[in-house]
Structures are given as structure tokens and as C-alpha cells.
N, C-alpha and C positions, 0 to 999 in steps of 0.2 A: 653526400647530401651535408654542406658546410654545417656549422651550428645554428649559426641564423635560421636557415629555412628551416632545420630542425624543429628549432623554440617555437618557429612560426606554424609549424604542423601540429605538436603539441597542443598550442594554443586553440586550432580549430577545431582540434578532436575534441578538446576540453568542452569548448562550448556548443558543438553537439551533441556530447553525450547530455548537457544540462536539458538542451531542448526535449530531448527525448523521456530525460526523467520528470519534465511536466506533462508530456501527453500520459504517461503512467498512471497518474494520478486522476485523470481526468475520464481515461477511460473506465478505470477502478471503480472510482465514486460516482457513474452513475448508474452501478448496479442496484445499492439500497433502496435510495429513494425513487427509482423509476419501478424496481420490484414494488413497492409499497402502494405505487398506484394500481398496478394490476393486484395485490392484494387488496384493495379496497371494492375488486367486482364480487369478491365472495363473503355472502352472508353472516356466517360464522366469525365472531371476533376473533377465535382462537385458530382458526382455519386462515381466518384472513392472515393475520401474523407471520403465518408459516410458508404460506404463499408468497407472501412479499420477501421475503429472504430468499425463497429457491433460487431466483436471477442472482442473488449474490452467492449462492452456492454453485452453481453452475461456475462462474465466473471464475471462483476460485479452484473448481474441480479441473479445469482445465491445466493448473498448474500442475496436478497428479498425472495430469495424461502426458502431460508437454516440457514437465522439467528436466527428465534426465535427454529426453531428443535434443531439446533445447543444446543444451550443453554437449551434445556430441555436434549438434548441427555448428555450433559455435567454433570448436575444436577443429574441424576440417575446413569448414568454408570464411573462416573471419569474422569478426565484429561487426565490417560495412554489410557485407551479405544477411548476415541474420538479423540486421537493423532496419533492413530495407523488406527482408520477407515480414519480418515484423509488424511494420506500419501497413503492408498488402493487407495481413490479416485480421487489423482494425479496422481498415477501413471496412471489409467484408460483414465483420461482425456490428459495425454500427448499421452498417448498410440493412443487415436481418432485424434491427430490434426497430430503424425507420421503418420498413414494410410491415411489421406486426401490427403496427399502429391501424396501416390500411385494412388489412389481412383480420384485422381482430386475433388474433392466432398468437395462445400462450405460447404454446411451441415454437413459434418461428422465435417470440422473443429470446425464450432457452435459448434457443442456437444462437442466436447474437450474442448473448452473456458469455457463450461456454466462446464462440471465436476471439470476442474481445478480450478473453482469458489467456486464450494464446497469445495474441497480440502481448500482453503485458508483461507474462512469463517469458516471453523472448526477447522483450525490451528489458528487464532487468536482468535478465543473463546478460547481456553486453554492457550494459549502464557500469554496474556495481562493482565486479572487476575490473572494466578498462579504469574506473576513476582511480581503483584503489593502486592500478599498477601505473598510471600516471603521475602519481603523487607519489610514488616510489616506496607504497605499502606505509605501514608503521599511524602514527599518527597522522602524518600529511598524507597519506591516503586517505585516512578516516576524513580528515579535513575536507577533502575535494569533495566526496561523497556527503558530508552535510550540506554542503555550497550549494549542492544537487539537490537534496533534498530540501530545501527549502523552497527551490520554483516550485519542485514537486506539492509542497506543500501551499502553495500559492493559488495553484490551481482546484487543489484538494479542499479548501474552502470556498472557492468560488462554488463549485460546480452543485453542490446540496441548496446552497443560495438561490442559485440561479433554476432550478427545479421547483424550489419552493416560488418563488415570482412569476413563473409562469402557472403552478396549478393555484395559487391563493389559498384563500382557506381553509378548501374543504375538497376532500380526495370524492365523493358524490357524485357520481356521471361523469369521470374523468376518466380519460385513458390517454396511451403513449402519443397518440395525434397531437394532444394539447401541447408536448414538447419538441415537437418535430422540428420547430427553427434551431431549438440547441443539436437535434443530433446532423441535421444538413450542414450547420457549422464545421460539427466535429469533422465530419466527410471532409468537406474541403480540404479543411486545417491539415488532415492526413493526406491529401493529394499533394499541396504544397511542402509539406516536410517529407512527402518520400522523394520531392525532384530537389529538394535542398541537401539530402544525404546523398544523394544519387550523384551529383556534383561536388561534394568535400570530399576530398582528400583525408584518407584514415589513416591514421599512424599504426599499423597493427604493430601488439606487442610480441606476438609470439608467430613460427612458422607455420606450414601447416600442421594439421594433427596426424596428416599421414606416414611425416617425419619424426616424429616423435614414441621412444618407447615407453611404455607402462607399466612398470614392474609390478605395482599395485593400483590398486585403487582409491577414492579420496576414502572411501568407509574405513581405512588402515587407521584413520586417524583419531584417535578420542576424542577433542579436541573439534574437531570438527561435527563429529555426530552427535555430540551433546549441543555444538551450537546449530544443527541442522532441527532437532526438537525445539531449542528457544524461539527460534525463527516460524517455527509452526503455532507455538503460544502466542509470539509478538502481533504476529497480522491477526491473527482472531481477535486478540486483544483492541489492536489497533482500530477494528474494522466493528466489532461488537460493539463498542463501547457507545459510539455517534449514533448505531442505526438503532439501539434500545434509547437512547435519549429523545431519538422521534417520537417513538412508540409512545416514552411515558410524558412525552411534553403533550402531544397533538390532542386528546382527549379533550382539555381544558383550552389549552391556548391554539389549538388550529395548527394546520398542516404548515404554511406559508411560516408561522410562528417558530414552529417546535423546528423547518429545517432551516431557518437561518442562525438559530442557537447552536444546533448540530454544526451548522458550518462554522461556527466561532470556535468546536473546537478545534477544528484544522487549524483555524486562524493562529490558534495556541500553540500546534504544533509548526507553524510558519516562523513565531515567536521565537520557541528553542531550536527550530535547527539554525537560525541567523545566529543567535550567543552561539551553537554549537559548533559553528562555521567560524567564528572567530578564535573560540576555546580548546579549539580540536585539538590543533599541534600545539597546544603544553600540557593539556589534560588528558588523562589515558580514556581507552575505554571503558575500562573496568570500573575505573572511580566512578564516571559518570553513569552509568547502567545500576552501578550498586545503589548511589545515590536517587535517581530517577525513580528506581524500583521501589525501594522505600515510601517516598513520596507518592507513588501512584496507590500503593496499599492504603496509606494513612487517610486517602481523599475520599475513594472508593467504600472504606471502610466506615471513614464519617459521614458520605450520602445512605448509606443502608440506614446507620443509626439514627439521623437527622431526618431524615423523608422530608414529608410537609410541612414538619412543626414548625419552619421557619421560613420565612421568603425573604426573598433579594430582589432589586429590581435590573433587567436585563434588557438590552437591545433587541430590538423582533423582525426590524425590517432597515432597508435601504435608507433609509430617513432619519435612522435609530431611535424611532420610537420606540418608550420604555413600556415595560409591562412588569406588575409581579410574578415573580417565579418560585418555584421553591427552593433554598438555599443548595438542595439537592444536585440542581441540575447547572449551579456555578461550580461546585465540588469535582461533579462528572469531567464538564466543560472544561475545566483547569487541567485535567489528566492530560490534554495534550501539551501541556509541557513535558510533562514527564514521556510519552511516548515518542516523541518529537524526534531522540536522539536514539533510539534502542536498537533499529535498522540498522544503520552505517555501524555501530557502534559492535554489533552480533557480528555484524558479516565479516567484519576487518578482525574482530577475535578469531572466527572460526575459521576464515583461509590463511593467517598469517602462517609460516613457514610452510605452505601447502607447496608452492613453485611450481612446477609443469601440470601439477595436478589442479589449479586453479579452478582451468576452466571447464573441466569436470565436475568439480566440486561445485562451480555456480550452477550447472543444471540441477543437482540430486538436490543444493539448497534451497531453486525453484519450487523444484517438487512437492515441499514441505510448508511451499506458502497456502496448499491446499486450509491449511489451518483457518483463513481468512474465510472459507467457507462454513467450514466443522463446527468451530469454536459460537460463530456467533447464533450459526442455526441451534445448535444447543442452547444458549443465551435464550435465542428468542421461544423456545418452547417453555422455559421457566420465565419467562416476560409475559406469557399470554397470560399466567395467574397474576404475578405481582411482577413489575419492571424492575423495582428496585434490586429486590433481592436475586433477580438474574445475576448483578454482581459480583457475584458469589464465584460466577464464573472464571470473566477475569483476573480476579485478584488469584484463581489459584496459577490462572495461568501467569500472572507477572512473580510469582511466589517463586517457580522455574526460574524462570530469568533471572531473580536475583542469586539462586544458586549458581547458574551456569557462571555468571560475572563473578561470585566470591571463589568458588572451586572449579569450576568443571573447564572453562576457558585454559586452563593450563596445560601448553602442548606437551606430550609425555612421550613422543613419537618421533624426536628429534633423531633417533638410531636411522629412519628411512632418508636414501637417496631421493632428492625433490630436484636434481639439477637436468 
């Protein structure tokens, strides 16, 4: 293959990875707002809060189950086959959630959330290392992941807003059937994406896993292990912040307005990732994570301290109708600017220098994304009594991420052969 053909194939592969990045957040961000529809069917408020986050827990529990198998599947069958299998699981997952509305079955919904989690786990296993390798690792690899993250944040912003618009101000008497139109669109998109990926020639970066000898496991790398823990906390922080924001605002502002403001959090992530994609080639992952971690801790701490004592006007609908909200909502929403760059930066630091262990490491990394279910669920238990106080949980998570950026990300295992 000549240089021109090689560059064209590289560009096609990058575009395909970007599209998959967008699908990841669409499937993931259905779990929390749709789960709250189910939660509203329970009379006890505390039980409703817990059950509302159960679908999100199942969605991320899939990472614990599928993480390592996904990495092994990737190493054995390659990036394209892994992506196609993931898309198929996504169709099944959304299909189960769609059927649960007609069957009035919470169990079927949870099964759909689990299969949706299998889908995004495998897609994450593909997109992150692929873009990192296509960018040549380092800052350039991080920059490509930042651009993909921008598209990811766009669909993440739209999902809770669309669910809120379909449901309206109150959850009373509403079922998943009320958002079936959104679920049907998702299934159609999965079919189209499957067809596109099927005919897209992928630039597979490595040979079959059967031809590679692994003397050790990725667990031998200290900076990877600590990075995996950092991702556990990060995903929990990323999901828990906006999910609890909906619970915080819903009693006074209504579900639609609360969902829109939560969508603005994801919009802030879009802004942050857009900026990050421009500076990612010049600013190190360590520097970016350090700055945004400190800022996130300050913002959440200020939100807890100020509470409802000060109000600010925020947009609460697609028509940008303005409504008075506690300043805590604004501070929490702005945390999206901080969490926006954490995923790609942590991943970039954790796999740096892993070489042939990258594919298997990516699977382990995905397993730790289960934190996106565990941490928000813990936060929801506290939020049942006091939503703002529950933000102590993500503050603790961000504190560990700050530690990782400053000290834990250094590769001290440079003696291990990775070729």
C-alpha cells in the first residue's frame, strides 16, 4: 500500500472511530434519565431515588463483566469485528428497553441497560486505543481522543434534554413508552452504523493476538493500575454529578427543566473537549488533569457551602426560557468543563509505554468503568436525604484523580519489554 492510500485509510478509520465515540454517550446517557422514569413509579421518595439509579448501575455493571473479555476479544479478532459485535449488542439493549415499556417490566428494562452497557464497553475498548495509536501516542494521540470526546459530549448533551422534552414537567404517570420514539431512532441509528462500519476498511494497528507473546500482564505496570483506579472514580464522578443535579432541581423546577440544566453540564463538557482538542497537542495530560481537578473540587465545595442561599438565572428549555435556580446548580453544571478532559488524559497517561499490552490493558481499563454505576449509586443513597451533601462523594473521587496526575501516573516499570 502506497503512502497516499495509507493516509486515506487512516483518515477513514479516524472518522469511523469519531462516529462510534458519539454512539457511546447516547447509549450511556439514556440510563440515568430513563431510570428516573421507572423510579417515579415507587411511592417512597428514598426508594424512588435508589431504584431510579439502578438502571445506571446495571449499565455500568456490564463493564465489570465485559471489560476483560472485550480486551481479549479485541486482541484476538481485531478492531472492526469488535466494533460490529458491540453495535449488535447496542441494538439488542435498546430493543429490550423499548419492549419494557410495552411489557411494563422493570426487569426487562434492567436487561436492556445491561446489554447497552456491554455495547458501550466494547466500543470504548475499540475507540480509545485505536485513536491513541492512530495519533502516534503522546500528546497527539490524546488530541485525537479529545476530538472524539467532543462528539461524545454533543450527543451526551442532547440525550437528557430530549428525554426531558418528551416527558414534560412531571414524571407522574409516565412510562418508558413515552420516550419510545427516541428508542426507535436509536435502533435505526445502530442499524445504519452497523452497515457503515461493515463496509469501512479499518487500519488494524496490530496483528492477531494469537501471534503475540505476552510475558506479563498489564497489571505489572504500576502507572496503569493506578490509572485504572482513577478511571473507576472518574466515570463515577462524571455520571453522578449531572444525575444528582436532576434530583436536586426536580422538586422545585420540574423534570423537564432539571433535565435541560443537566444537559447543560454535558454541553460544558463539549466546550471543554473542544478547547482540549486544540490544546491537547501542546499541553501535557498531567498538566490538564491537575488544573481541572483542583477547579472541580473548588466548584463542588462552593456549591455545598452556598446551597440555595444565592440564586442565578439559567436557561431551562429549548426556547431558552430563563428561570431562577440556586447558584449551586450553576457551579455543579460548570464542573462539566473540568470532567471534559479527564477521561482521555487519564487513559493516555495509563497506557503510555504499554506497547503490545495496550489491547489487553484497554479491556481491564473498561472493567473499571463499573465505577460509573457504583459511585453514583452510593451518591444517590446520600442524595435521598441531602442532594448537595452527596457531592462529597465526587469530591473524594476527584481528589484521587489529582493524586494520580501529580504522582501516580509516572511509569516506573520502564524495564519491562513491550515490543
